[in-house]
C-alpha positions in Angstrom: 160.4 122.7 87.1 156.9 121.6 86.7 156.4 118.7 84.2 153.1 116.9 82.9 153.4 113.7 81.0 150.1 112.3 79.3 149.8 108.7 78.5 147.3 106.3 77.4 146.2 107.6 73.8 145.7 105.0 71.3 143.5 104.1 68.2 140.3 102.6 69.4 137.2 101.7 67.5 133.9 103.7 67.9 132.1 102.6 71.2 135.4 101.6 73.0 136.9 103.2 76.0 140.4 104.6 76.8 141.8 105.8 80.1 144.3 108.7 79.7 146.8 109.4 82.8 148.7 112.8 83.4 151.6 112.2 85.6 152.6 115.6 87.4 155.8 116.5 88.9 157.5 119.9 90.2 154.4 121.0 91.8 152.4 120.5 94.9 149.9 118.4 93.1 146.9 118.7 95.7 146.9 122.5 95.5 146.6 122.6 91.5 143.4 122.7 89.5 143.8 120.2 86.5 142.0 119.9 83.3 141.9 118.1 80.1 141.7 119.9 76.8 141.6 118.3 73.4 142.4 119.6 69.9 140.8 117.9 66.9 142.6 118.2 63.3 142.0 121.7 61.7 140.1 122.9 65.0 141.0 125.0 68.0 141.9 123.5 71.5 138.7 123.1 73.5 137.9 122.4 77.0 136.7 118.9 77.9 136.8 118.7 82.0 138.4 120.1 84.9 138.8 119.3 88.6 139.4 121.6 91.5 141.8 121.2 94.3 138.5 120.5 96.3 137.5 117.9 93.7 134.8 120.0 92.0 134.4 118.9 88.7 133.6 121.1 85.7 132.4 119.4 82.4 132.0 120.6 78.8 130.9 120.4 76.1 127.6 118.5 76.5 128.7 115.9 73.8 131.1 114.5 76.6 128.7 114.5 79.4 128.0 111.3 80.7 130.8 109.5 78.9 133.9 111.2 80.2 135.0 111.1 83.7 137.8 113.1 85.4 139.7 111.9 88.5 142.7 112.8 90.5 144.9 110.8 92.8 146.9 113.1 95.1 148.9 110.6 96.5 150.2 109.9 93.0 150.3 113.2 91.5 148.3 111.9 88.7 145.3 113.1 86.9 142.9 110.4 84.8 140.3 110.7 82.3 138.3 107.8 81.8 136.7 108.0 78.2 133.7 105.7 77.4 131.4 105.2 74.3 133.9 106.9 72.1 133.1 108.6 68.9 134.9 109.4 65.9 134.4 113.0 66.7 136.3 112.3 70.0 139.4 112.1 67.8 142.0 114.8 68.9 145.2 115.4 70.9 144.5 115.3 74.6 146.4 117.7 76.8 146.3 117.9 80.6 146.9 121.2 82.0 147.5 122.7 85.4 147.4 125.8 87.4 147.2 126.8 91.1 144.1 126.7 92.5 143.5 129.9 94.9 139.8 129.3 94.6 138.8 129.1 91.0 135.6 129.9 89.5 134.0 127.3 87.1 134.4 129.8 84.0 138.1 129.9 85.2 138.8 126.3 85.4 137.3 125.9 81.7 139.5 128.8 80.1 142.7 127.5 78.7 144.4 131.0 78.9 144.6 130.4 82.8 146.7 127.4 82.6 150.5 128.0 82.5 151.6 124.3 82.7 150.8 122.0 79.8 151.6 118.4 78.7 152.8 117.4 75.5 149.6 115.7 74.5 148.5 112.2 73.6 146.9 111.2 70.5 143.2 109.5 70.5 142.0 108.0 67.3 138.6 106.8 67.1 137.9 104.8 63.9 134.1 104.2 62.8 
C-alpha cells in the first residue's frame, strides 16, 4: 500500500522560506517520478514542480522558477520542496504525488491525471 505523507507546511511572512517534505512508503521510491502540486483557495490544483527517476526536473509555472527547488533522497524515500522568497500568492495546500516512471515525458510529469498516488496535503500560508 503506497503512502505519501507531507509535512513542513506553516504560516510564514512574505519573503520567508519553508521546506516541505514528503515521506513515501509502499513503493520502490527510486523508480518513481515525484511531483508537487498545489491548490489555492477557490482554485484548481496546479502543477508546481516534478522530478523524474533520473532526477530530471520539470518546473512550472514561471512564477515559482528561481524560488522553488525540488530534490529527492532515494535512500530516505523522501521528496523535498525548498521554497524561498515566498509570496502571498503561494498560499495553498501543497500535495506530493507519485507515479511509476517508465520514461515519462516532461508533459506527462506535469499532468496531474498521470498520478495514481497522492498525499493528504500540507497547508502553506504566506502573510503579507
